[in-house]
C-alpha positions as CSV (number, residue, x, y, z in Angstrom):
1,M,-19.3,-114.4,-52.9
2,S,-21.6,-117.3,-53.0
3,A,-24.8,-117.2,-55.1
4,R,-28.2,-116.8,-53.4
5,P,-30.0,-120.1,-52.8
6,K,-32.9,-120.8,-55.1
7,V,-36.3,-122.1,-53.9
8,L,-38.9,-123.6,-56.2
9,V,-42.5,-123.3,-54.9
10,V,-45.2,-125.4,-56.6
11,G,-48.2,-123.0,-56.4
12,P,-51.9,-123.8,-55.8
13,S,-54.6,-123.8,-58.5
14,W,-57.1,-121.3,-57.0
15,V,-56.9,-117.5,-57.1
16,G,-57.4,-117.0,-53.4
17,D,-54.9,-119.7,-52.5
18,M,-52.3,-118.1,-54.8
19,V,-52.8,-114.8,-53.0
20,M,-52.4,-116.4,-49.6
21,A,-49.3,-118.2,-50.9
22,Q,-47.6,-114.7,-51.0
23,A,-47.4,-114.9,-47.2
24,L,-45.1,-117.9,-47.7
25,F,-43.1,-116.0,-50.3
26,R,-42.7,-113.1,-47.9
27,A,-41.7,-115.4,-45.1
28,L,-39.1,-117.0,-47.3
29,A,-37.8,-113.5,-48.3
30,A,-37.2,-112.9,-44.6
31,R,-34.7,-115.7,-44.4
32,A,-31.0,-115.0,-44.1
33,P,-29.7,-115.3,-46.8
34,A,-32.9,-114.5,-48.7
35,P,-33.5,-117.0,-51.4
36,E,-34.4,-116.4,-55.0
37,I,-38.0,-117.5,-55.3
38,H,-39.3,-119.2,-58.4
39,V,-43.0,-120.3,-58.6
40,L,-44.4,-123.1,-60.7
41,A,-47.9,-122.1,-61.5
42,P,-50.9,-122.4,-63.9
43,P,-51.0,-119.8,-66.8
44,W,-53.9,-117.7,-65.3
45,S,-51.9,-116.9,-62.2
46,L,-48.8,-115.4,-64.0
47,P,-50.3,-111.8,-64.0
48,L,-51.0,-112.1,-60.3
49,L,-47.5,-113.4,-59.5
50,A,-46.1,-110.4,-61.5
51,R,-47.6,-108.2,-58.8
52,M,-45.6,-110.0,-56.1
53,P,-42.1,-108.4,-55.7
54,E,-40.8,-111.5,-53.8
55,V,-41.2,-113.7,-56.9
56,A,-38.1,-113.6,-59.1
57,K,-39.5,-116.0,-61.8
58,S,-42.8,-117.5,-62.7
59,I,-42.7,-120.8,-64.5
60,E,-45.9,-121.8,-66.4
61,L,-47.3,-125.3,-66.0
62,D,-50.2,-125.7,-68.4
63,A,-52.1,-128.5,-66.7
64,G,-55.7,-128.2,-65.6
65,H,-57.4,-129.5,-62.5
66,G,-57.0,-133.3,-62.4
67,E,-54.6,-133.5,-65.4
68,I,-51.5,-135.5,-64.8
69,K,-49.6,-134.7,-68.1
70,L,-46.7,-136.8,-67.0
71,G,-44.7,-136.1,-70.1
72,L,-45.0,-132.4,-69.7
73,R,-44.1,-132.5,-66.0
74,R,-41.1,-134.8,-66.7
75,A,-39.8,-132.5,-69.5
76,L,-40.2,-129.4,-67.4
77,G,-38.5,-131.0,-64.4
78,I,-35.5,-132.1,-66.5
79,R,-35.2,-128.5,-67.9
80,L,-35.3,-127.1,-64.4
81,R,-32.3,-129.2,-63.2
82,A,-30.1,-126.4,-64.5
83,E,-31.6,-124.0,-61.9
84,R,-30.0,-126.1,-59.1
85,Y,-32.7,-125.4,-56.6
86,S,-31.7,-126.0,-52.9
87,Q,-35.3,-126.7,-51.9
88,A,-38.8,-127.2,-53.4
89,I,-41.9,-126.4,-51.5
90,V,-45.0,-128.2,-52.8
91,L,-48.2,-126.5,-51.6
92,P,-50.9,-128.8,-53.2
93,R,-51.2,-132.1,-51.4
94,S,-51.6,-134.2,-54.6
95,L,-49.1,-136.7,-56.0
96,K,-48.9,-135.0,-59.3
97,A,-47.9,-131.6,-57.8
98,A,-44.7,-133.2,-56.4
99,L,-43.6,-134.7,-59.8
100,V,-41.7,-131.7,-61.3
101,P,-39.4,-131.1,-58.2
102,W,-38.7,-134.9,-58.2
103,F,-37.8,-134.8,-62.0
104,A,-35.8,-131.7,-61.3
105,N,-33.6,-133.5,-58.8
106,V,-34.2,-130.9,-56.1
107,P,-32.4,-132.3,-53.0
108,R,-34.9,-131.1,-50.4
109,R,-38.5,-131.5,-51.4
110,T,-40.9,-130.2,-48.7
111,G,-44.7,-130.9,-48.5
112,F,-47.5,-132.3,-46.4
113,R,-48.2,-136.0,-46.2
114,G,-50.8,-137.0,-48.8
115,E,-51.7,-139.2,-51.8
116,W,-48.9,-141.8,-51.3
117,R,-46.1,-139.4,-52.4
118,Y,-43.5,-140.5,-49.9
119,G,-40.8,-141.2,-52.4
120,L,-41.4,-137.9,-54.2
121,L,-40.8,-135.8,-51.0
122,T,-37.8,-135.8,-48.8
123,D,-39.1,-133.5,-46.1
124,V,-42.6,-134.7,-45.3
125,R,-44.7,-132.7,-42.8
126,D,-47.8,-133.6,-40.9
127,L,-50.8,-131.4,-40.5
128,D,-51.6,-130.6,-36.9
129,E,-54.3,-128.6,-35.0
130,R,-52.1,-125.5,-35.0
131,L,-52.4,-125.2,-38.8
132,D,-56.1,-124.3,-38.7
133,Q,-56.0,-121.8,-41.7
134,T,-54.9,-122.2,-45.3
135,V,-52.3,-119.4,-44.9
136,K,-50.8,-121.0,-41.8
137,R,-50.4,-124.3,-43.7
138,F,-48.6,-122.5,-46.5
139,V,-46.3,-120.5,-44.3
140,A,-45.5,-123.6,-42.1
141,L,-43.8,-125.3,-45.1
142,G,-41.3,-122.4,-45.2
143,L,-40.4,-122.8,-41.6
144,D,-38.3,-125.4,-39.7
145,P,-40.1,-128.7,-39.2
146,N,-42.5,-128.7,-36.2
147,A,-42.4,-124.9,-36.0
148,A,-45.8,-123.2,-36.0
149,P,-46.4,-119.9,-37.9
150,P,-46.8,-116.9,-35.5
151,S,-50.4,-116.0,-34.8
152,P,-51.5,-113.5,-35.8
153,L,-49.4,-113.4,-39.0
154,P,-46.9,-110.6,-38.9
155,R,-47.9,-107.7,-41.1
156,D,-44.7,-108.0,-43.0
157,W,-45.8,-111.5,-44.1
158,Q,-49.3,-110.5,-45.1
159,P,-50.1,-110.6,-48.9
160,K,-49.4,-107.2,-50.5
161,L,-49.9,-106.9,-54.2
162,R,-48.1,-104.2,-56.2
163,V,-50.4,-101.7,-58.0
164,D,-49.6,-100.3,-61.4
165,A,-50.6,-96.6,-61.0
166,A,-50.5,-95.9,-64.8
167,N,-52.7,-98.8,-65.6
168,Q,-55.1,-97.9,-62.8
169,A,-55.5,-94.3,-64.2
170,R,-56.1,-95.8,-67.7
171,L,-58.8,-98.1,-66.4
172,L,-60.6,-95.4,-64.4
173,R,-60.6,-93.1,-67.4
174,E,-61.7,-95.7,-69.9
175,H,-64.6,-96.9,-67.7
176,G,-65.7,-93.5,-66.6
177,L,-64.9,-94.1,-63.0
178,G,-63.2,-91.9,-60.4
179,A,-65.6,-88.9,-60.2
180,E,-67.7,-90.7,-57.4
181,P,-66.6,-93.0,-54.6
182,L,-66.1,-96.4,-56.1
183,V,-67.6,-99.5,-54.5
184,V,-66.7,-102.9,-56.1
185,L,-69.1,-105.9,-55.8
186,M,-67.8,-109.3,-56.6
187,P,-70.8,-111.7,-56.7
188,G,-69.1,-114.8,-58.0
189,A,-67.5,-117.8,-56.3
190,E,-65.9,-120.4,-58.6
191,Y,-66.2,-123.1,-55.9
192,G,-70.0,-123.3,-56.1
193,P,-73.4,-121.7,-55.3
194,A,-73.2,-122.4,-51.6
195,K,-70.7,-119.6,-51.4
196,R,-72.7,-117.1,-53.4
197,W,-75.0,-114.5,-51.8
198,P,-78.1,-114.3,-54.0
199,A,-78.2,-112.0,-57.1
200,Q,-81.3,-110.3,-55.8
201,S,-79.5,-109.4,-52.5
202,F,-76.5,-108.0,-54.5
203,A,-78.9,-106.0,-56.6
204,E,-80.6,-104.5,-53.6
205,L,-77.2,-103.5,-52.2
206,A,-76.1,-102.0,-55.5
207,A,-79.3,-100.0,-55.9
208,A,-78.9,-98.6,-52.3
209,L,-75.2,-97.7,-52.9
210,A,-76.0,-96.0,-56.2
211,A,-78.9,-94.0,-54.7
212,A,-76.3,-92.8,-52.1
213,G,-74.1,-91.4,-54.9
214,R,-71.6,-94.3,-55.1
215,A,-70.2,-95.6,-58.4
216,V,-70.8,-99.4,-58.2
217,T,-68.7,-101.7,-60.3
218,L,-69.2,-105.5,-60.6
219,L,-66.1,-107.5,-61.1
220,G,-65.6,-111.2,-61.9
221,S,-64.7,-113.7,-64.6
222,A,-66.2,-114.2,-68.0
223,K,-68.3,-117.0,-66.5
224,E,-69.9,-114.4,-64.2
225,R,-70.8,-112.0,-67.0
226,D,-74.5,-113.1,-67.1
227,L,-74.7,-112.9,-63.3
228,G,-73.3,-109.4,-63.3
229,E,-75.8,-108.4,-66.0
230,E,-78.6,-109.8,-64.0
231,I,-77.6,-107.8,-60.9
232,R,-77.1,-104.6,-63.0
233,A,-80.5,-105.0,-64.5
234,L,-82.2,-105.7,-61.2
235,A,-80.5,-102.7,-59.6
236,G,-81.9,-100.4,-62.3
237,S,-79.3,-97.6,-62.0
238,T,-76.8,-96.1,-64.5
239,R,-74.3,-95.9,-61.6
240,V,-74.0,-99.7,-61.6
241,H,-71.4,-101.0,-64.1
242,N,-70.9,-104.6,-65.1
243,L,-67.2,-105.3,-65.8
244,C,-67.4,-109.1,-65.2
245,G,-65.3,-110.7,-67.9
246,A,-64.1,-107.3,-69.2
247,T,-60.9,-107.0,-67.2
248,A,-57.7,-109.0,-66.9
249,L,-56.5,-110.2,-63.5
250,G,-53.9,-107.4,-63.2
251,D,-56.6,-104.9,-64.1
252,V,-58.7,-106.2,-61.2
253,V,-55.9,-105.6,-58.8
254,D,-55.6,-102.0,-59.9
255,L,-59.4,-101.3,-59.9
256,L,-59.7,-102.8,-56.4
257,A,-56.8,-100.7,-55.2
258,A,-58.8,-97.6,-56.4
259,A,-62.0,-98.6,-54.6
260,A,-63.2,-97.1,-51.4
261,A,-64.6,-100.5,-50.4
262,A,-65.3,-103.9,-51.9
263,V,-68.0,-106.5,-51.1
264,S,-67.3,-110.1,-51.9
265,N,-68.3,-113.7,-51.3
266,D,-65.6,-116.0,-49.9
267,S,-63.9,-116.1,-53.3
268,G,-60.5,-115.6,-54.8
269,L,-61.2,-112.0,-55.5
270,L,-61.9,-111.4,-51.9
271,H,-58.3,-112.2,-51.1
272,V,-57.1,-110.1,-54.1
273,A,-59.0,-107.1,-52.7
274,A,-57.5,-107.6,-49.3
275,A,-54.0,-107.8,-50.7
276,A,-54.6,-104.7,-52.9
277,G,-55.3,-102.7,-49.7
278,T,-59.1,-102.3,-50.2
279,P,-61.4,-102.3,-47.2
280,V,-63.5,-105.4,-47.6
281,V,-66.9,-106.6,-46.5
282,A,-66.7,-110.4,-46.7
283,I,-69.9,-112.6,-46.9
284,Y,-69.5,-116.2,-45.9
285,G,-72.0,-119.0,-46.6
286,S,-70.9,-122.7,-46.6
287,S,-67.3,-121.9,-45.7
288,S,-65.8,-120.4,-42.5
289,P,-64.2,-117.0,-41.9
290,A,-62.0,-118.8,-39.3
291,Y,-60.4,-121.0,-42.0
292,T,-59.9,-118.5,-44.9
293,P,-60.2,-115.0,-43.5
294,P,-59.3,-112.0,-45.6
295,L,-55.7,-111.1,-44.6
296,T,-56.2,-107.4,-43.8
297,A,-57.1,-105.3,-40.8
298,D,-59.6,-103.5,-43.1
299,A,-62.2,-106.4,-43.1
300,T,-65.7,-106.7,-41.9
301,I,-67.1,-110.3,-41.8
302,V,-70.8,-110.9,-42.4
303,Y,-71.6,-114.5,-41.4
304,R,-74.9,-116.2,-40.5
305,A,-73.8,-119.3,-38.6
306,L,-76.4,-122.0,-38.4
307,E,-76.5,-125.4,-36.7
308,C,-75.2,-126.9,-40.0
309,S,-72.4,-124.3,-40.4
310,P,-69.8,-124.6,-41.8
311,C,-70.6,-127.4,-44.2
312,F,-67.9,-126.5,-46.8
313,A,-70.2,-127.9,-49.5
314,R,-70.4,-126.6,-53.1
315,E,-74.2,-126.7,-53.0
316,C,-76.4,-126.5,-49.9
317,P,-76.9,-130.2,-48.9
318,L,-80.2,-129.2,-47.2
319,G,-81.5,-127.2,-50.1
320,H,-82.4,-124.0,-48.2
321,L,-79.2,-121.9,-48.3
322,R,-80.4,-120.1,-45.2
323,C,-76.8,-119.1,-44.2
324,L,-76.8,-116.7,-47.2
325,R,-80.5,-116.0,-47.8
326,E,-80.9,-114.7,-44.2
327,I,-78.2,-112.1,-44.7
328,A,-80.1,-108.9,-45.5
329,A,-78.9,-106.3,-48.0
330,G,-79.4,-103.7,-45.3
331,D,-76.9,-105.4,-43.0
332,V,-74.3,-105.5,-45.7
333,L,-75.0,-101.9,-46.6
334,R,-74.4,-100.7,-43.0
335,A,-71.1,-102.6,-43.1
336,V,-70.1,-100.9,-46.3
337,E,-71.0,-97.4,-45.1
338,A,-69.0,-98.0,-41.9
339,A,-66.0,-99.1,-44.0
340,L,-66.3,-96.0,-46.2
341,V,-65.9,-93.7,-43.2
342,A,-63.3,-95.7,-41.3
343,P,-59.6,-94.7,-41.6
344,R,-58.0,-96.8,-44.3
345,C,-55.2,-99.1,-43.1
346,R,-52.9,-98.7,-46.2
347,A,-50.0,-100.5,-44.6
348,A,-51.7,-103.9,-45.1
349,G,-52.4,-103.4,-48.7
350,G,-51.0,-102.6,-52.1
351,A,-48.3,-100.2,-53.1
352,D,-47.7,-98.3,-56.2
353,A,-45.3,-99.7,-58.8
């Protein structure tokens, strides 16, 4: 009996993109024969990859944004020659992202054209108008050349993160959650302020939810701790808890899976929430819900499209940020309340470990 083929995927560097990459992993797992999937990824993403059952092995590449670290990539590639991968799929479009598979002598190296890396790839793909979403671009690299991903994406390919029920129970107990319906607010966006709904608006929403008897928890990174504290203070309720920076990425998955609803900017945690099976209310500013939508049937999009939308800028180039400032807390509150009473589409979300 022949061994399963092995595929090495060079993963992206952003939380949301790594979640969307699971759609590729699930598409690869549907191949016959199903390959053993290894993912080359930054250190922060390893706990997230551990929640993806399709991934057999995560390989750490400790190189930050813009860092070439040629010696590290060469040594890692040489070490990975022993794995005898049949294919490498390079999701980032940078030259440096293609180096490890090249050093590893992977015979088929698939990726999109970009950054003069022709010699590093053997299966070079062109972007076309059919690949109008990030997730479609990722999935396309796992299909035959010139094949477009099915639209909509099959449910069996949608990201679905595994939930650790024991860890979830511990978190709820330690943070005094679970007695009241839990609504999670995620006010950050690593990309920049043009994606962030104002703190005052989040605070108004938090106060209204707390007054209605909801337990409100703010989640985010350590960089967003002060933002979470500002929102908690403005909300002025003991039902509002700031856990920004107080939880690991795996903990965030488990808390989101326990939530009745989540409200998020277009950020990585929005996609984590969708993949954990949480009904989400997604607020878009400079980006577009058409390009990076939450991959779940349990999503409500709040988007104020202007004549300048979408600009995809990190900061508002016109200085007014109207696309976000003109979204009222009451509008988001109504979307949350509707999500709380709607039937929950569990099939698109997380499963217990």
